[in-house]
N, CA, C and O atoms as CSV, one atom per row, in Angstrom:
chain,resi,resn,atom,element,x,y,z
A,1,MET,N,N,93.743,78.597,0.574
A,1,MET,CA,C,94.239,77.518,1.669
A,1,MET,C,C,93.042,77.455,2.663
A,1,MET,O,O,92.452,76.420,2.973
A,2,SER,N,N,92.713,78.956,3.209
A,2,SER,CA,C,91.737,78.879,4.072
A,2,SER,C,C,90.023,78.667,3.840
A,2,SER,O,O,89.147,78.378,4.655
A,3,ASP,N,N,89.958,78.947,2.341
A,3,ASP,CA,C,88.541,78.357,1.847
A,3,ASP,C,C,88.736,76.856,1.532
A,3,ASP,O,O,89.016,76.497,0.388
A,4,TYR,N,N,88.574,75.913,2.632
A,4,TYR,CA,C,88.543,74.745,2.480
A,4,TYR,C,C,87.216,73.864,1.995
A,4,TYR,O,O,87.316,72.686,1.653
A,5,ASP,N,N,85.990,74.579,2.012
A,5,ASP,CA,C,84.848,74.060,1.704
A,5,ASP,C,C,84.165,75.045,0.910
A,5,ASP,O,O,83.485,75.941,1.409
A,6,ARG,N,N,84.358,74.869,-0.447
A,6,ARG,CA,C,83.669,76.088,-1.158
A,6,ARG,C,C,82.232,75.669,-1.444
A,6,ARG,O,O,81.698,76.537,-2.134
A,7,ASN,N,N,81.485,74.751,-1.193
A,7,ASN,CA,C,80.050,74.465,-1.329
A,7,ASN,C,C,79.293,74.660,-0.290
A,7,ASN,O,O,78.124,74.282,-0.205
A,8,VAL,N,N,79.974,75.318,0.639
A,8,VAL,CA,C,78.852,75.881,2.032
A,8,VAL,C,C,77.736,76.312,1.437
A,8,VAL,O,O,76.677,75.721,1.654
A,9,ALA,N,N,77.795,77.463,0.549
A,9,ALA,CA,C,76.448,78.057,0.091
A,9,ALA,C,C,75.371,77.071,-0.764
A,9,ALA,O,O,74.189,77.379,-0.914
A,10,ALA,N,N,75.888,76.014,-1.222
A,10,ALA,CA,C,75.029,75.286,-1.955
A,10,ALA,C,C,74.350,74.276,-0.705
A,10,ALA,O,O,73.472,73.509,-1.099
A,11,ARG,N,N,74.605,74.242,0.363
A,11,ARG,CA,C,73.790,73.359,1.339
A,11,ARG,C,C,73.038,74.335,1.958
A,11,ARG,O,O,72.291,73.758,2.749
A,12,GLY,N,N,72.871,75.484,1.991
A,12,GLY,CA,C,71.950,76.419,2.487
A,12,GLY,C,C,72.443,76.938,3.840
A,12,GLY,O,O,71.606,77.573,4.482
A,13,PHE,N,N,73.553,76.794,4.340
A,13,PHE,CA,C,74.052,77.441,5.352
A,13,PHE,C,C,74.152,78.677,5.125
A,13,PHE,O,O,74.341,78.969,3.944
A,14,GLY,N,N,74.056,79.929,6.225
A,14,GLY,CA,C,74.334,81.039,5.894
A,14,GLY,C,C,74.796,81.967,7.003
A,14,GLY,O,O,75.117,81.487,8.090
A,15,ALA,N,N,74.834,83.017,6.823
A,15,ALA,CA,C,75.582,83.955,7.932
A,15,ALA,C,C,74.658,83.950,9.190
A,15,ALA,O,O,75.255,84.092,10.257
A,16,ALA,N,N,73.336,83.813,9.246
A,16,ALA,CA,C,72.571,83.574,10.535
A,16,ALA,C,C,72.913,82.264,11.486
A,16,ALA,O,O,72.865,82.207,12.715
A,17,GLY,N,N,73.252,81.289,10.598
A,17,GLY,CA,C,73.757,80.171,11.066
A,17,GLY,C,C,75.138,79.932,11.767
A,17,GLY,O,O,75.459,79.199,12.702
A,18,THR,N,N,75.816,80.777,11.014
A,18,THR,CA,C,77.521,80.937,11.555
A,18,THR,C,C,77.398,82.286,12.704
A,18,THR,O,O,78.146,82.324,13.681
A,19,ALA,N,N,76.633,83.079,12.511
A,19,ALA,CA,C,76.350,83.937,13.685
A,19,ALA,C,C,76.059,83.328,15.097
A,19,ALA,O,O,76.656,83.619,16.133
A,20,ALA,N,N,74.999,82.399,14.950
A,20,ALA,CA,C,74.799,81.736,15.949
A,20,ALA,C,C,75.676,80.652,16.647
A,20,ALA,O,O,75.773,80.552,17.870
A,21,ILE,N,N,76.174,80.017,15.929
A,21,ILE,CA,C,77.457,79.077,16.146
A,21,ILE,C,C,78.702,80.112,16.755
A,21,ILE,O,O,79.319,79.769,17.764
A,22,ASP,N,N,78.906,80.965,16.291
A,22,ASP,CA,C,79.716,81.980,16.713
A,22,ASP,C,C,79.649,82.469,18.315
A,22,ASP,O,O,80.573,82.360,19.120
A,23,ALA,N,N,78.463,82.975,18.548
A,23,ALA,CA,C,77.866,83.354,19.509
A,23,ALA,C,C,78.013,82.305,20.729
A,23,ALA,O,O,78.429,82.517,21.868
A,24,GLY,N,N,77.603,81.262,20.219
A,24,GLY,CA,C,77.601,79.980,21.320
A,24,GLY,C,C,79.092,79.672,21.587
A,24,GLY,O,O,79.491,79.439,22.728
A,25,LEU,N,N,79.882,79.676,20.540
A,25,LEU,CA,C,81.513,79.177,20.937
A,25,LEU,C,C,82.189,80.263,21.809
A,25,LEU,O,O,83.111,80.045,22.594
A,26,ARG,N,N,81.573,81.538,21.552
A,26,ARG,CA,C,82.064,82.668,22.323
A,26,ARG,C,C,81.821,82.764,23.604
A,26,ARG,O,O,82.644,83.202,24.407
A,27,ALA,N,N,80.507,82.306,23.943
A,27,ALA,CA,C,80.094,82.237,25.371
A,27,ALA,C,C,80.674,81.152,26.162
A,27,ALA,O,O,80.832,81.207,27.381
A,28,TYR,N,N,81.070,79.890,25.208
A,28,TYR,CA,C,81.584,78.685,25.992
A,28,TYR,C,C,83.185,79.115,26.061
A,28,TYR,O,O,83.778,78.798,27.092
A,29,MET,N,N,83.760,79.664,25.250
A,29,MET,CA,C,85.314,80.177,25.463
A,29,MET,C,C,85.563,81.222,26.636
A,29,MET,O,O,86.603,81.203,27.294
A,30,ILE,N,N,84.424,82.233,26.877
A,30,ILE,CA,C,84.616,83.246,27.950
A,30,ILE,C,C,84.386,82.392,29.157
A,30,ILE,O,O,84.985,82.837,30.136
A,31,ARG,N,N,83.677,81.261,29.396
A,31,ARG,CA,C,83.366,80.531,30.435
A,31,ARG,C,C,84.622,80.018,30.773
A,31,ARG,O,O,85.108,80.357,31.852
A,32,ILE,N,N,85.376,79.073,29.854
A,32,ILE,CA,C,86.554,78.443,30.053
A,32,ILE,C,C,87.566,79.394,30.769
A,32,ILE,O,O,88.119,79.216,31.855
A,33,TYR,N,N,87.684,80.502,29.861
A,33,TYR,CA,C,88.879,81.646,30.068
A,33,TYR,C,C,88.520,81.961,31.801
A,33,TYR,O,O,89.342,81.897,32.715
A,34,ASN,N,N,87.188,82.280,31.908
A,34,ASN,CA,C,86.952,82.698,33.389
A,34,ASN,C,C,87.479,81.561,34.347
A,34,ASN,O,O,88.251,81.775,35.281
A,35,TYR,N,N,86.974,80.338,34.007
A,35,TYR,CA,C,87.564,79.166,34.847
A,35,TYR,C,C,88.953,79.138,35.075
A,35,TYR,O,O,89.352,78.809,36.192
A,36,MET,N,N,89.892,79.485,34.024
A,36,MET,CA,C,91.172,79.218,34.142
A,36,MET,C,C,91.837,80.517,34.812
A,36,MET,O,O,92.856,80.383,35.489
A,37,ALA,N,N,91.310,81.645,34.634
A,37,ALA,CA,C,91.567,82.700,35.371
A,37,ALA,C,C,91.324,82.597,37.033
A,37,ALA,O,O,92.143,83.047,37.834
A,38,ALA,N,N,90.298,82.054,37.358
A,38,ALA,CA,C,90.052,81.792,38.736
A,38,ALA,C,C,91.129,81.009,39.209
A,38,ALA,O,O,91.628,81.320,40.290
A,39,GLY,N,N,91.701,79.751,38.381
A,39,GLY,CA,C,92.565,78.996,38.856
A,39,GLY,C,C,93.944,79.332,39.124
A,39,GLY,O,O,94.747,78.986,39.990
A,40,VAL,N,N,93.988,80.204,38.001
A,40,VAL,CA,C,95.619,81.242,38.173
A,40,VAL,C,C,95.536,82.057,39.383
A,40,VAL,O,O,96.598,82.374,39.918
A,41,CYS,N,N,94.295,82.491,39.956
A,41,CYS,CA,C,94.217,83.580,40.952
A,41,CYS,C,C,94.517,82.595,42.303
A,41,CYS,O,O,95.259,82.879,43.245
A,42,THR,N,N,93.763,81.418,42.130
A,42,THR,CA,C,93.683,80.794,43.652
A,42,THR,C,C,95.456,79.965,43.630
A,42,THR,O,O,96.151,79.745,44.622
A,43,HIS,N,N,95.702,79.740,42.577
A,43,HIS,CA,C,97.241,79.167,42.624
A,43,HIS,C,C,98.198,80.227,43.374
A,43,HIS,O,O,98.944,79.819,44.264
A,44,ARG,N,N,98.174,81.572,43.014
A,44,ARG,CA,C,98.894,82.590,43.029
A,44,ARG,C,C,98.667,82.899,44.575
A,44,ARG,O,O,99.638,83.265,45.236
A,45,ARG,N,N,97.418,82.764,45.174
A,45,ARG,CA,C,97.168,83.243,46.443
A,45,ARG,C,C,97.867,82.061,47.318
A,45,ARG,O,O,98.511,82.445,48.294
A,46,HIS,N,N,97.801,80.610,47.059
A,46,HIS,CA,C,98.433,79.627,47.706
A,46,HIS,C,C,99.832,79.682,47.710
A,46,HIS,O,O,100.428,79.346,48.733
A,47,SER,N,N,100.554,80.121,46.543
A,47,SER,CA,C,102.011,80.222,46.419
A,47,SER,C,C,102.315,81.393,47.231
A,47,SER,O,O,103.304,81.273,47.954
A,48,LEU,N,N,101.734,82.414,47.269
A,48,LEU,CA,C,102.106,83.587,48.231
A,48,LEU,C,C,102.328,83.321,49.669
A,48,LEU,O,O,103.238,83.722,50.394
A,49,ALA,N,N,101.166,82.455,49.975
A,49,ALA,CA,C,101.025,81.913,51.473
A,49,ALA,C,C,101.873,81.263,51.525
A,49,ALA,O,O,102.493,81.594,52.536
A,50,ASP,N,N,102.544,80.162,50.858
A,50,ASP,CA,C,103.503,79.363,51.123
A,50,ASP,C,C,104.881,80.043,51.212
A,50,ASP,O,O,105.753,79.700,52.010
A,51,PHE,N,N,104.974,80.874,50.466
A,51,PHE,CA,C,106.324,81.711,50.359
A,51,PHE,C,C,106.511,82.568,51.437
A,51,PHE,O,O,107.647,82.849,51.821
A,52,ASN,N,N,105.300,83.106,52.072
A,52,ASN,CA,C,105.495,84.063,53.349
A,52,ASN,C,C,105.604,83.376,54.608
A,52,ASN,O,O,106.051,83.851,55.652
A,53,ALA,N,N,105.103,82.076,54.397
A,53,ALA,CA,C,105.332,80.945,55.541
A,53,ALA,C,C,106.833,80.524,55.542
A,53,ALA,O,O,107.388,80.385,56.633
A,54,ALA,N,N,107.364,80.361,54.654
A,54,ALA,CA,C,108.636,79.855,54.362
A,54,ALA,C,C,110.128,80.935,54.518
A,54,ALA,O,O,111.317,80.667,54.697
A,55,VAL,N,N,109.485,82.046,54.375
A,55,VAL,CA,C,110.518,83.155,54.381
A,55,VAL,C,C,110.775,83.710,55.777
A,55,VAL,O,O,109.810,84.141,56.408
A,56,VAL,N,N,112.081,83.737,56.349
A,56,VAL,CA,C,112.106,84.397,57.463
A,56,VAL,C,C,112.413,85.854,57.429
A,56,VAL,O,O,113.467,86.231,56.917
A,57,THR,N,N,111.378,86.882,58.052
A,57,THR,CA,C,111.522,88.208,57.936
A,57,THR,C,C,112.026,88.981,59.165
A,57,THR,O,O,112.030,90.212,59.183
A,58,ASP,N,N,112.451,88.227,60.192
A,58,ASP,CA,C,112.658,88.666,61.606
A,58,ASP,C,C,114.139,88.962,61.409
A,58,ASP,O,O,114.852,88.315,60.642
A,59,ALA,N,N,114.538,89.948,62.128
A,59,ALA,CA,C,116.071,90.579,61.750
A,59,ALA,C,C,117.033,89.478,62.487
A,59,ALA,O,O,118.178,89.404,62.042
A,60,SER,N,N,116.692,88.656,63.522
A,60,SER,CA,C,117.472,87.750,63.954
A,60,SER,C,C,117.770,86.505,63.327
A,60,SER,O,O,118.700,85.741,63.586
A,61,ALA,N,N,116.673,86.365,62.283
A,61,ALA,CA,C,116.905,85.193,61.437
A,61,ALA,C,C,116.505,84.061,62.001
A,61,ALA,O,O,116.949,83.008,61.546
A,62,ARG,N,N,115.656,84.045,63.023
A,62,ARG,CA,C,114.794,82.930,63.824
A,62,ARG,C,C,113.629,82.740,63.089
A,62,ARG,O,O,112.912,83.603,62.583
A,63,SER,N,N,113.485,81.323,63.074
A,63,SER,CA,C,111.901,80.813,62.560
A,63,SER,C,C,110.985,81.501,63.583
A,63,SER,O,O,111.250,81.583,64.782
A,64,PRO,N,N,109.943,81.960,63.027
A,64,PRO,CA,C,108.877,82.509,64.136
A,64,PRO,C,C,108.022,81.254,64.788
A,64,PRO,O,O,107.430,81.474,65.844
A,65,GLY,N,N,107.953,80.121,64.267
A,65,GLY,CA,C,107.456,79.002,65.031
A,65,GLY,C,C,107.929,78.214,65.736
A,65,GLY,O,O,107.224,77.351,66.261
């Protein structure tokens, strides 16, 4: 089922072409994952700042502002 194109050797594509495509895809996906990780980190920082601004930590339960 995973061998959906059995005539790939007849067209002249080889392991060298596949390796080049794999390297390019890997570089692209690493760039995407790094971009997503930066977004998650930014979201975490903003969420933590909002939480700290909303939570009362004073013993008298008064708002600091």
